[in-house]
Structures are given as C-alpha cells and as structure tokens.
C-alpha positions, 0 to 999 in steps of 0.5 A: 521524501516529500514534494513541496509545490506552488499551485502556480507554477510556470508552464503547469500548475501544481495540480497538473504536476500532481497529475504527471507524478501520479501517471508515473507511479510516484507515491511521494506525499505532496505539500502544496503552497498557494499565494492565492486563496483559489478554494477550487484548485486547493479542493482539487489538490486534496482530492488528487491527494495532497497532504495539505494546501498551506496558504502563503504567508505560512509560518516555518513551524506550520511547514515544518509540522506538515513536513514532518508528517509527510516524511512519517507518512513517506516512511510508513509507505515505503515499510509497506512496500517492503512488507508487501514485496517480502510477503510476495517473494515468499508465496513466489516459492510455492509449488503449484500444489501448495498454491492449490492448498493455500487457495483453499485454506484462504477460502476457509476450508478445513484440511478434511474438506480440501482433501475432498475437494482435491480427491487426496488423503487427509494425510497428503493435505497435512503434508502439503500444508506443512510444507507450504508453511515451512516454505513461507516460514510461518508457525501458524494459519494467523501468520500465513493469512497475514502473508497472504493478505500483505501480498495482495495489498494495493498501493492505495491509489484509488483512496488518494492516500498514496500508499496501501494501509496509510491513511489520511487524517 
C-alpha cells in the first residue's frame, strides 16, 4: 500500500497525519502533495519519512513513478517483516541450553572456548550445536548467523526509512 496525502488538510495537515500514523506504527510509504510551495513543510514531511513531496500541478506520469516506487518499497518492507518473524519463530523453539550455546556462538567463540566457559566437554557442545542447528533448520554457521541477524532487525523507525533494510534513495 501507499498513502497519498495533501500537505494542507482540513482539521490536520499532512505532517500531523504522518505523525499520527507513525504513533500507530503504520509503515506505509507516504507521498505528500502540495499546492503551495511551502519549503519548511516539505522539508518536515521528508524528515518524517515521506517518499517525496510533489508540488501541484504534477503530471500523472510523475505520480505513477513515485507510486510504483512506494508500492515496491512497501512490498520489500512486508517481505522483510515476514523474514524477521520467521527467523524469530525458528529461534523461539530453542531450549535454554541451546540458547546459551547460540549466544556464545554469536560472540564468535569456538566450540572449545564454549566448552571451557560452560564447564562442559567439547563433545557436549558439539551435540548442543548440532541440535540447535537442526532445530533452527540450517546447515552452516553462516545460515545460523543470518537467522539471528534477521530476528534482531528492527523496523528502521530511527532512520525514517519506514522499514528495516529498506533504504531511501
């Protein structure tokens, strides 16, 4: 989806609407249109994450170009959210012992170092590591670390991108 809002609205302006949507965790891309060349409002709209500010009159092709970009951004954002939720679900099935080993793996420790830190045998750590990799459904350390990274991604609100991993041009 995508929202196309006028910067001047009855009751609240487009900037206030963006703020209200942000408070409700709405991640839809926003295209702001304006019949008044109000630079401070346009700058504020962009600062709050608007994809663009189109000044009236604009061509239908301009609007369609920005609309396609907004819809693609929304698609990528939704896909990123799905990947993040799937990664979290995969990790939620781990036991406390497997999580303990996973935490040490993500810190870069070797099996031998993990065994020493947990006062266990190397074989016990190898078994736990193999079990957690099976439970998460990965075949390599790289895949495991990718799942962990995806699970810990945030929504990108701080950057104004509207979604983790989706950067603005």
